[in-house]
Residue frames relative to the residue before (quaternion, step in Angstrom):
aa qw qx qy qz dx dy dz
M 1.0000 0.0000 0.0000 0.0000 0.00 0.00 0.00
K 0.6988 0.4823 -0.2798 0.4481 3.53 0.90 -1.06
Q 0.6141 0.5406 -0.3320 0.4695 3.54 1.12 -0.88
K 0.6377 0.5080 -0.3501 0.4611 3.74 0.89 -0.80
K 0.6510 0.5010 -0.3353 0.4613 3.58 0.87 -0.89
S 0.6436 0.5096 -0.3330 0.4639 3.61 0.93 -0.83
E 0.6692 0.5156 -0.3055 0.4393 3.61 0.88 -0.88
Y 0.6260 0.5351 -0.3034 0.4793 3.56 1.17 -0.81
S 0.6593 0.5038 -0.3078 0.4656 3.55 0.96 -0.87
S 0.6468 0.5093 -0.3039 0.4795 3.58 1.01 -0.86
A 0.6174 0.5467 -0.3299 0.4595 3.56 1.00 -0.68
L 0.6476 0.5402 -0.2620 0.4693 3.48 0.96 -1.09
R 0.6718 0.5008 -0.2750 0.4714 3.51 0.95 -1.03
S 0.6549 0.5117 -0.3007 0.4678 3.61 0.95 -0.86
R 0.6382 0.5063 -0.3254 0.4800 3.59 0.90 -0.79
K 0.6381 0.5280 -0.3153 0.4632 3.59 0.91 -0.94
L 0.6601 0.5139 -0.2966 0.4608 3.64 0.86 -0.99
I 0.6513 0.5182 -0.3150 0.4562 3.56 1.00 -0.82
K 0.6875 0.5106 -0.2685 0.4411 3.49 0.88 -1.17
N 0.6553 0.5316 -0.2920 0.4502 3.56 1.13 -0.75
A 0.6448 0.5143 -0.2855 0.4880 3.42 1.10 -0.91
F 0.6698 0.4884 -0.3133 0.4632 3.51 0.92 -0.84
S 0.6439 0.4965 -0.3420 0.4711 3.67 0.94 -0.66
E 0.6231 0.5507 -0.3271 0.4489 3.55 1.07 -0.72
L 0.6735 0.4927 -0.2825 0.4732 3.55 0.96 -0.91
L 0.6056 0.5695 -0.3634 0.4205 3.61 1.09 -0.63
Q 0.5545 0.6135 -0.4012 0.3939 3.62 1.17 -0.28
S 0.8081 0.2420 -0.1314 0.5208 3.57 0.95 -0.71
K 0.7520 0.3313 -0.1948 0.5355 3.69 1.25 -0.11
D 0.4720 -0.6076 0.5321 0.3534 3.45 -1.29 0.33
F 0.7247 -0.4824 0.3056 0.3856 3.54 -1.22 0.61
E 0.6971 0.5208 -0.2255 0.4381 3.39 0.96 -1.26
E 0.6608 0.5386 -0.2706 0.4473 3.63 1.26 -0.55
I 0.6013 0.5893 -0.3510 0.4099 3.59 1.24 -0.48
S 0.1961 -0.7987 0.5640 0.0738 3.55 -0.83 1.00
V 0.6226 -0.5246 0.4190 0.4021 3.57 -1.18 0.33
T 0.6113 0.5736 -0.3357 0.4297 3.60 1.05 -0.72
E 0.6650 0.4891 -0.2929 0.4825 3.53 1.02 -1.00
V 0.6521 0.5195 -0.3187 0.4508 3.61 0.89 -0.83
V 0.6962 0.4562 -0.3000 0.4660 3.62 0.77 -0.91
N 0.6029 0.5572 -0.3322 0.4644 3.68 1.14 -0.62
V 0.6918 0.4818 -0.2515 0.4754 3.52 1.02 -0.93
A 0.6821 0.4857 -0.2443 0.4891 3.50 1.14 -0.91
G 0.4025 -0.7098 0.4967 0.2957 3.61 1.10 -0.48
I 0.5939 0.5499 -0.3823 0.4458 3.64 1.06 0.43
N 0.5182 -0.6320 0.4724 0.3301 3.58 -1.27 0.05
R 0.6658 -0.5105 0.3411 0.4240 3.70 -1.17 0.34
G 0.6180 0.5639 -0.3643 0.4092 3.54 1.02 -0.69
T 0.6225 0.5275 -0.3418 0.4664 3.55 1.07 -0.86
F 0.6267 0.5464 -0.3358 0.4427 3.60 0.92 -0.94
Y 0.7310 0.4341 -0.2291 0.4740 3.66 0.76 -1.18
A 0.5482 0.5742 -0.4165 0.4431 3.62 1.17 -0.23
H 0.7625 0.3823 -0.1794 0.4901 3.63 1.16 -0.47
Y 0.8066 0.0888 0.0214 0.5840 3.53 1.05 -0.97
N 0.3895 -0.7047 0.5343 0.2573 3.49 -1.23 0.51
N 0.8043 -0.0400 0.0344 0.5918 3.62 1.10 -0.47
M 0.7021 -0.4718 0.3176 0.4285 3.59 -1.32 0.06
T 0.5710 0.5945 -0.3903 0.4100 3.60 1.13 -0.60
E 0.6396 0.5031 -0.3289 0.4793 3.62 1.00 -0.81
V 0.5985 0.5445 -0.3813 0.4471 3.69 0.92 -0.63
L 0.6786 0.4895 -0.2743 0.4740 3.59 0.85 -1.06
G 0.6375 0.5312 -0.3108 0.4634 3.56 0.97 -0.96
E 0.6961 0.4678 -0.3113 0.4469 3.61 0.77 -0.79
I 0.6114 0.5354 -0.3497 0.4661 3.60 1.04 -0.63
E 0.6401 0.5284 -0.3071 0.4656 3.55 0.95 -1.03
K 0.7064 0.5017 -0.2728 0.4182 3.56 0.83 -1.12
E 0.6379 0.5356 -0.3129 0.4563 3.59 1.12 -0.85
V 0.6783 0.4654 -0.3108 0.4763 3.51 0.91 -0.80
A 0.6648 0.5028 -0.3303 0.4428 3.59 0.89 -0.96
D 0.6743 0.4985 -0.3154 0.4443 3.62 0.91 -0.80
G 0.6107 0.5460 -0.3432 0.4595 3.54 1.17 -0.69
I 0.6641 0.4975 -0.2950 0.4738 3.62 0.93 -0.93
V 0.6505 0.5146 -0.3166 0.4602 3.61 0.91 -0.95
N 0.6431 0.5236 -0.3191 0.4586 3.67 0.98 -0.87
M 0.6470 0.5060 -0.3045 0.4823 3.49 0.99 -0.87
F 0.6033 0.5495 -0.3266 0.4769 3.63 1.06 -0.87
V 0.6837 0.4768 -0.3135 0.4549 3.61 0.72 -0.92
S 0.6358 0.5253 -0.3376 0.4538 3.63 1.03 -0.65
Y 0.7906 0.3178 -0.1655 0.4966 3.56 1.00 -0.66
Q 0.3312 0.8183 -0.4286 0.1920 3.53 1.40 0.00
E 0.6359 0.5485 -0.3198 0.4386 3.61 1.01 -0.76
S 0.8268 0.2183 -0.1195 0.5045 3.63 0.88 -0.67
I 0.3984 0.7631 -0.4672 0.2014 3.65 1.21 0.07
M 0.6746 0.4767 -0.3326 0.4550 3.67 0.95 -0.55
E 0.6542 0.4861 -0.3261 0.4789 3.57 0.99 -0.66
N 0.8127 -0.0245 0.0690 0.5780 3.64 0.88 -0.93
P 0.0723 -0.8595 0.5041 0.0442 3.60 0.18 1.28
T 0.4436 0.7452 -0.4264 0.2571 3.62 1.27 -0.27
P 0.6502 0.4980 -0.3439 0.4593 3.73 0.86 -0.81
F 0.6475 0.5107 -0.3219 0.4651 3.60 0.94 -0.79
L 0.6718 0.4897 -0.2857 0.4767 3.57 0.93 -0.93
K 0.6193 0.5333 -0.3263 0.4750 3.63 1.13 -0.65
S 0.6188 0.5256 -0.3379 0.4761 3.57 1.09 -0.76
I 0.6400 0.5086 -0.3307 0.4715 3.61 0.97 -0.82
A 0.6274 0.5275 -0.3315 0.4672 3.57 0.99 -0.85
E 0.6744 0.4919 -0.3016 0.4607 3.59 0.79 -0.95
F 0.6502 0.5343 -0.3159 0.4381 3.60 1.01 -0.84
L 0.6861 0.4652 -0.2700 0.4898 3.55 1.08 -0.90
Q 0.6321 0.5760 -0.3183 0.4091 3.51 1.07 -0.83
K 0.5830 0.6060 -0.3603 0.4037 3.59 1.08 -0.62
D 0.7829 0.1036 -0.0643 0.6101 3.60 1.10 -0.60
F 0.0248 -0.8580 0.5129 -0.0093 3.58 0.96 0.97
D 0.7229 0.4585 -0.3074 0.4156 3.57 0.60 -1.18
F 0.5951 0.5725 -0.3405 0.4496 3.69 1.12 -0.75
Y 0.7097 0.4442 -0.2592 0.4815 3.61 0.82 -0.96
K 0.5948 0.5653 -0.3512 0.4509 3.54 1.18 -0.72
R 0.6848 0.4589 -0.3050 0.4769 3.62 0.88 -0.95
L 0.6424 0.5485 -0.3155 0.4322 3.57 1.01 -0.78
I 0.7244 0.4413 -0.2495 0.4671 3.60 0.93 -1.02
C 0.6617 0.4976 -0.2954 0.4768 3.61 1.16 -0.64
A 0.5966 0.5711 -0.3677 0.4275 3.64 1.20 -0.27
N 0.7187 -0.4967 0.3118 0.3735 3.48 -1.30 0.34
V 0.6774 0.4553 -0.3013 0.4930 3.62 1.23 -0.28
G 0.4189 0.7611 -0.4305 0.2446 3.57 1.42 -0.05
S 0.6320 0.5298 -0.3547 0.4405 3.60 0.99 -0.59
H 0.6334 0.5225 -0.3238 0.4702 3.55 0.98 -0.92
F 0.6768 0.4934 -0.3072 0.4518 3.58 0.87 -0.94
I 0.6589 0.4542 -0.3387 0.4947 3.68 0.90 -0.69
D 0.6349 0.5193 -0.3656 0.4401 3.69 0.90 -0.72
R 0.6336 0.5088 -0.3543 0.4628 3.58 0.92 -0.75
L 0.6688 0.5126 -0.3053 0.4435 3.67 0.86 -0.91
K 0.6295 0.5453 -0.3122 0.4571 3.51 1.10 -0.80
E 0.6877 0.4914 -0.2856 0.4516 3.54 0.94 -0.91
V 0.5867 0.5534 -0.3346 0.4874 3.56 1.19 -0.70
F 0.6952 0.4993 -0.2727 0.4393 3.51 0.80 -0.92
I 0.6441 0.5213 -0.2909 0.4782 3.57 0.99 -1.05
S 0.6456 0.5174 -0.3236 0.4592 3.59 0.95 -0.90
A 0.6571 0.5115 -0.3198 0.4520 3.62 0.98 -0.92
V 0.6986 0.4719 -0.2883 0.4540 3.65 0.88 -0.84
T 0.7747 0.3501 -0.1948 0.4892 3.53 0.78 -0.91
G 0.4666 0.6810 -0.4536 0.3360 3.67 1.21 0.02
D 0.7020 -0.4670 0.3465 0.4112 3.44 -1.35 0.05
N 0.3579 0.7133 -0.5569 0.2300 3.61 -0.35 1.17
Q 0.7107 -0.5306 0.2864 0.3624 3.54 -1.23 0.55
R 0.6003 0.6145 -0.3438 0.3791 3.51 1.11 -0.69
I 0.7917 0.3294 -0.1842 0.4804 3.64 1.02 -0.67
L 0.3705 0.7589 -0.4730 0.2511 3.62 1.24 0.07
H 0.6578 0.5253 -0.3052 0.4452 3.63 1.09 -0.68
I 0.5958 0.6237 -0.3550 0.3607 3.59 1.14 -0.55
K 0.2682 -0.7904 0.5341 0.1343 3.58 -0.57 1.23
D 0.7572 0.3079 -0.2203 0.5323 3.67 0.86 -0.67
M 0.1495 -0.8344 0.5291 0.0381 3.57 0.22 1.31
R 0.5980 0.5834 -0.3549 0.4196 3.55 1.11 -0.79
T 0.6967 0.4359 -0.2930 0.4885 3.62 0.86 -0.99
F 0.6202 0.5413 -0.3587 0.4401 3.61 0.97 -0.73
A 0.6613 0.4996 -0.3159 0.4619 3.61 0.96 -0.84
V 0.6128 0.5264 -0.3500 0.4742 3.63 1.09 -0.64
I 0.6658 0.5193 -0.3070 0.4391 3.56 0.88 -0.90
V 0.6525 0.5030 -0.2942 0.4844 3.62 1.04 -0.94
R 0.6475 0.4757 -0.3293 0.4961 3.67 0.95 -0.74
F 0.6178 0.5660 -0.3420 0.4255 3.64 0.95 -0.81
Y 0.7216 0.4339 -0.2271 0.4892 3.48 0.78 -1.14
T 0.6665 0.4951 -0.3402 0.4415 3.62 0.87 -0.74
N 0.6417 0.5174 -0.3189 0.4678 3.55 1.02 -0.73
G 0.6495 0.5334 -0.2874 0.4594 3.50 1.04 -0.95
F 0.7401 0.4247 -0.2470 0.4592 3.59 0.69 -1.02
A 0.5781 0.5443 -0.3800 0.4745 3.64 1.21 -0.52
S 0.6770 0.4955 -0.3171 0.4422 3.56 0.90 -0.88
M 0.6185 0.5400 -0.3475 0.4529 3.62 1.12 -0.67
Y 0.6449 0.5155 -0.3227 0.4629 3.54 1.03 -0.86
E 0.6370 0.5248 -0.3213 0.4643 3.53 1.03 -0.83
D 0.6135 0.5595 -0.3293 0.4495 3.63 1.07 -0.81
V 0.6491 0.5302 -0.3092 0.4493 3.54 1.07 -0.93
F 0.6824 0.5157 -0.2584 0.4490 3.47 0.97 -0.98
R 0.7028 0.4368 -0.2553 0.5000 3.60 1.17 -0.72
G 0.5074 -0.6791 0.3977 0.3510 3.53 1.35 -0.02
I 0.4242 0.7030 -0.4629 0.3339 3.58 1.26 0.33
L 0.7513 0.2391 -0.1450 0.5978 3.55 1.07 -0.88
K 0.2368 -0.8296 0.5010 0.0685 3.51 -0.51 1.29
I 0.4444 0.6175 -0.5068 0.4055 3.51 0.53 1.37
S 0.5465 -0.5898 0.4556 0.3819 3.67 -1.16 0.33
L 0.6391 -0.5091 0.4139 0.4013 3.51 -1.30 0.30
N 0.6370 0.5427 -0.3303 0.4365 3.55 1.06 -0.79
E 0.6453 0.5066 -0.3078 0.4819 3.59 1.06 -0.85
L 0.6273 0.5077 -0.3434 0.4805 3.60 0.97 -0.74
A 0.6307 0.5557 -0.3415 0.4205 3.57 0.86 -0.80
E 0.6552 0.5018 -0.3060 0.4745 3.59 1.03 -0.97
I 0.6891 0.4804 -0.3027 0.4502 3.62 0.80 -0.98
I 0.6650 0.4672 -0.3169 0.4889 3.64 0.79 -0.91
G 0.6133 0.5452 -0.3767 0.4299 3.74 0.89 -0.71
D 0.6794 0.4863 -0.3188 0.4476 3.59 0.88 -0.87
I 0.6782 0.5093 -0.3044 0.4337 3.52 1.00 -0.82
V 0.6761 0.4913 -0.2890 0.4670 3.53 1.01 -0.97
S 0.6330 0.5382 -0.3640 0.4208 3.64 0.88 -0.73
I 0.6188 0.5186 -0.3418 0.4810 3.64 1.14 -0.65
G 0.6729 0.5286 -0.2821 0.4339 3.54 0.92 -0.95
F 0.7397 0.3913 -0.2182 0.5021 3.67 1.08 -0.69
E 0.3193 0.7901 -0.4798 0.2088 3.57 1.39 -0.07
G 0.7288 0.4572 -0.2483 0.4451 3.62 0.80 -0.97
Y 0.7125 0.4464 -0.2626 0.4735 3.59 1.26 -0.26
T 0.4675 0.6536 -0.4951 0.3304 3.59 1.14 0.31
L 0.6608 -0.5105 0.3422 0.4308 3.61 -1.25 0.35
E 0.6168 0.5774 -0.3741 0.3825 3.64 1.01 -0.63
N 0.7412 0.3356 -0.2174 0.5392 3.59 1.23 -0.63
A 0.2354 0.8231 -0.4941 0.1517 3.58 1.13 0.40
N 0.6754 0.5210 -0.2659 0.4491 3.50 1.09 -0.97
K 0.6628 0.5156 -0.3148 0.4424 3.55 1.16 -0.42
I 0.6326 0.5588 -0.3339 0.4197 3.61 1.19 -0.46
């Protein structure tokens, strides 16, 4: 049991080293130019360790995207019942999630694959919000609602990107509060309390 736990910890550590090395290399190279050799050299591991976890660099990027997307969707599910009335707690959870590894996400977002990464996260979030759930069953005009969700998602994703790029000089937590106020006003007509008016 103790050995399995140690092996699991070692595997997690190796994967993290690989992902950090990959994101570091993305700062100076295009994704297509990054080799396994470079990643293992930066990570301080051997090729066997890399191939024990991944087949290629596309898998590394894919795992990073999936981890972040899964984390955001899990947070969304936790706040799903109240997100339209008060999105700030959900947005603060995202801020906390990203802040834990701020430098890693900054390197990733500022790299040439950053826009693809952000686009994937936006689509995951939009699907989660507009998907089949009890909170939106009362909405009669789903086309307008879908446009509003996409409008706000694109807007706040760009703001997060601006913070990571150093263009917007505020903390992720401050951004969450400001966006939460804006979004709650925009969704006001779509809350359950206003269902009969829609």
